[in-house]
C-alpha positions in Angstrom: -1.3 -1.8 34.6 1.7 0.2 32.8 4.2 -1.6 30.5 7.6 -0.5 31.2 8.1 -0.3 27.5 5.2 1.9 26.6 7.6 5.0 25.7 8.8 2.6 22.7 5.5 1.8 21.3 2.7 4.0 19.9 -0.1 3.3 22.0 -2.6 4.8 19.8 -1.7 2.0 17.0 -2.6 -0.8 20.1 -4.0 -3.5 20.1 -1.9 -4.5 17.1 -3.4 -6.8 14.1 -1.4 -9.9 14.7 -3.2 -13.3 15.5 -3.3 -15.1 18.4 -0.4 -17.0 18.8 1.9 -15.7 16.2 5.6 -14.9 17.2 6.1 -11.3 15.8 5.2 -9.8 19.1 7.8 -11.6 21.1 10.3 -10.8 18.0 9.2 -6.9 19.1 9.6 -7.9 22.7 13.1 -8.9 22.5 14.0 -6.2 19.7 12.9 -3.4 22.6 14.9 -5.2 25.3 18.0 -5.1 22.9 17.5 -1.5 22.3 17.4 -0.8 26.5 20.0 -3.2 26.8 22.6 -1.1 24.7 21.0 2.3 26.1 20.7 3.3 22.7 19.4 6.9 21.8 15.6 6.5 20.3 16.2 9.9 18.8 18.9 8.5 16.7 17.4 5.2 15.6 15.2 4.4 12.5 13.5 1.3 11.8 12.3 0.5 8.2 9.8 -2.5 7.2 8.1 -3.8 4.2 4.9 -5.3 3.2 3.1 -8.2 5.3 2.6 -9.3 9.1 6.0 -8.2 10.3 6.1 -5.0 8.2 3.6 -3.8 10.4 5.8 -3.9 13.0 7.5 -0.3 12.1 4.1 1.8 12.5 4.0 0.2 16.2 7.2 1.4 17.5 7.4 4.5 18.6 10.8 5.7 16.8 11.3 7.1 13.5 10.1 4.4 11.5 9.0 3.7 7.7 6.6 1.4 6.4 7.7 1.1 2.9 6.6 -0.9 -0.6 7.0 -4.8 -0.8 10.3 -5.8 -1.1 12.1 -2.4 -0.6 12.6 -1.9 3.2 16.5 -2.4 2.5 17.1 -0.2 -0.2 14.8 2.2 1.6 17.3 1.9 4.6 20.0 2.1 2.6 19.0 5.7 1.1 18.5 6.7 4.9 21.9 5.5 6.0 23.8 7.2 3.5 21.8 10.5 3.7 22.2 10.3 8.0 25.4 8.0 8.4 24.9 8.8 12.0 21.8 6.9 12.6 21.2 3.4 13.5 19.2 2.0 10.6 17.3 -1.3 11.3 15.1 -3.5 9.0 12.3 -5.5 10.5 10.5 -7.7 8.2 9.6 -10.9 7.4 10.9 -13.4 4.6 8.7 -13.1 2.0 9.3 -9.3 1.8 13.2 -9.8 2.4 14.0 -13.0 0.5 11.4 -13.1 -2.2 10.5 -9.6 -4.0 13.0 -7.8 -1.6 15.8 -11.0 -2.7 18.0 -9.0 -4.5 18.4 -6.2 -2.4 19.0 -8.4 0.2 22.2 -9.7 -1.2 23.6 -6.8 -2.8 22.7 -4.9 0.9 25.1 -7.4 2.3 27.6 -7.4 -0.2 28.1 -3.9 -0.3 28.7 -4.4 3.6 25.9 -1.3 4.2 25.3 -0.6 8.0 22.2 -2.3 8.7 20.7 -4.4 11.1 18.4 -6.9 9.2 15.9 -8.9 11.6 13.8 -11.4 9.8 10.9 -13.1 11.1 10.7 -16.2 9.0 7.4 -18.0 9.6 7.7 -19.7 6.2 5.3 -18.3 4.2 3.2 -15.2 2.8 0.6 -15.2 5.8 -0.7 -11.3 5.3 -2.1 -12.2 2.2 -3.6 -16.3 2.7 -0.8 -18.3 3.7 1.0 -19.3 -0.1 4.3 -20.7 -0.1 7.5 -18.5 -0.1 11.1 -18.5 -0.6 11.9 -20.2 3.0 8.7 -22.7 2.7 10.0 -26.6 3.6 9.9 -28.5 1.0 6.9 -30.9 1.1 4.6 -28.2 3.2 1.3 -27.8 2.2 0.2 -24.0 1.8 -2.8 -22.2 -0.4 -0.3 -22.5 -3.8 1.1 -25.7 -2.8 -1.9 -27.8 -1.7 -0.2 -30.9 -2.4 3.0 -29.9 -0.7 5.7 -27.7 -1.8 8.6 -28.9 -4.5 11.0 -26.4 -4.2 14.5 -26.6 -2.5 14.1 -22.9 0.3 16.4 -20.5 0.8 18.4 -21.0 3.8 18.8 -17.2 4.8 21.7 -17.3 7.5 23.7 -19.3 4.4 22.8 -16.7 2.1 23.5 -13.6 4.3 27.0 -14.9 5.5 27.6 -16.2 1.6 26.4 -12.5 0.5 29.1 -10.9 2.8 26.8 -10.2 5.9 29.4 -9.5 9.1 27.3 -11.1 11.7 24.7 -13.7 11.4 22.4 -15.5 13.7 19.3 -18.0 13.9 17.0 -18.4 17.1 13.5 -19.5 17.4 10.7 -17.1 19.1 11.1 -19.9 22.2 14.8 -18.5 22.6 14.0 -15.5 24.2 16.8 -14.3 26.0 19.1 -15.9 23.2 17.2 -14.0 20.4 17.6 -10.6 22.7 21.1 -11.2 23.1 22.0 -12.1 19.5 19.4 -8.6 18.6 21.9 -7.0 21.3 25.2 -8.5 19.4 23.9 -7.6 15.8 22.8 -3.6 16.4 26.4 -3.6 18.0 28.3 -4.4 14.7 29.6 -2.3 12.4 28.2 -3.2 8.9 25.6 -5.8 7.9 24.4 -7.9 10.1 21.4 -10.2 10.4 19.5 -12.2 12.7 16.4 -14.6 11.9 13.8 -15.6 14.2 11.4 -18.4 13.7 8.3 -18.1 14.4 4.7 -19.7 14.5 1.8 -18.9 12.3 -0.6 -21.2 14.0 -3.6 -19.4 11.4 -2.2 -20.1 8.1 1.5 -22.2 7.8 1.0 -24.2 11.3 -2.7 -25.2 10.3 -2.2 -26.2 7.0 0.4 -28.9 7.9 -1.0 -29.9 11.1 2.0 -28.3 13.7 -0.9 -28.0 16.5 -1.3 -24.9 18.2 1.1 -22.4 18.7 2.0 -23.5 22.5 2.4 -27.1 20.4 4.9 -25.3 18.3 6.4 -23.7 21.2 6.9 -27.2 22.3 8.8 -28.4 19.4 11.0 -25.5 19.1 12.0 -26.6 22.8 12.3 -30.1 21.8 13.9 -29.5 18.0 16.2 -26.9 18.2 19.8 -27.8 18.3 22.4 -25.0 19.8 25.6 -25.2 17.5 27.7 -22.0 17.4 30.0 -21.5 14.7 28.1 -24.1 12.6 29.0 -24.7 9.0 26.9 -23.0 6.6 25.9 -26.1 4.7 24.4 -27.7 7.8 21.6 -24.6 8.5 19.3 -25.6 5.9 15.3 -26.5 7.6 13.4 -29.7 6.7 9.6 -29.8 8.1 9.3 -31.4 10.7 13.2 -31.9 11.5 15.8 -30.0 13.6 16.3 -26.7 13.8 19.9 -25.6 13.9 20.2 -22.4 16.0 23.3 -19.9 16.9 25.4 -17.3 16.2 26.9 -18.6 13.3 29.2 -16.1 11.7 31.4 -13.4 12.7 33.6 -11.3 10.3 34.2 -7.9 10.4 35.1 -5.4 7.6 34.6 -2.1 7.1 31.0 -0.9 6.1 30.6 0.5 2.9 29.9 4.1 4.0 33.2 4.5 5.6 34.8 2.9 3.0 33.2 5.0 0.4 34.3 8.2 2.5 37.7 7.4 2.9 37.8 6.8 -0.9 36.3 10.1 -1.3 39.1 11.7 0.9 41.6 10.0 -1.3 40.3 11.2 -4.5 40.1 14.9 -3.3 43.6 14.7 -1.6 45.1 13.7 -5.0 43.1 16.6 -6.5 44.0 18.9 -3.8 
């Protein structure tokens, strides 16, 4: 049977390495649908990923893709965009890669309004390396490094992105397939730093340790506990283990992207020097 997206995947890399029940494959499917919806020229599309389970996404996509070092997906993508501004540059990586070791790059790319679409698969732990606590791990959650429950307060990634200067911010779970797809489509259409958080189950590590049940049970939880509230206040976007998941398109504030501002400044300087 032929998959209609075979041309967008590197067939020699399939089957993938993700665990049964992992939500990353759903995120990839939504992304491929979004680029098809927009009719993007894949010869002018580049995807950059870091290290971790989600970091493997770049290697499976049949576009110009780059699997970079841990936490450095955004600065690599920044250099690519500045050198080749005609490209649509997308970063797809995980919560640990983007918000921990890559956290400083995240906030400054948003502050500068780099023309990047950043998609973060948030499964609340460092899943590939054993299930350690990360920057989005829920308080009280058990991981390999917090066996008695986490005492840290986690980042709210949508709040962090919007506060840092992103032009578009959204959050959906992998249960909300069509909404996630449309949100990615919107993000890809926005000039500047756009951010989509995709909450996904990790049944092998995080789900098992926190007794969240099977991946199917966790999807049922997403269905029952998700509350859609577009334009929600940023301070409402925190997450608690077992609590409601506020989803929606939260932030849409256009402003000129960095490379255009820099080019305009350069032209002004050259005009004065002429």
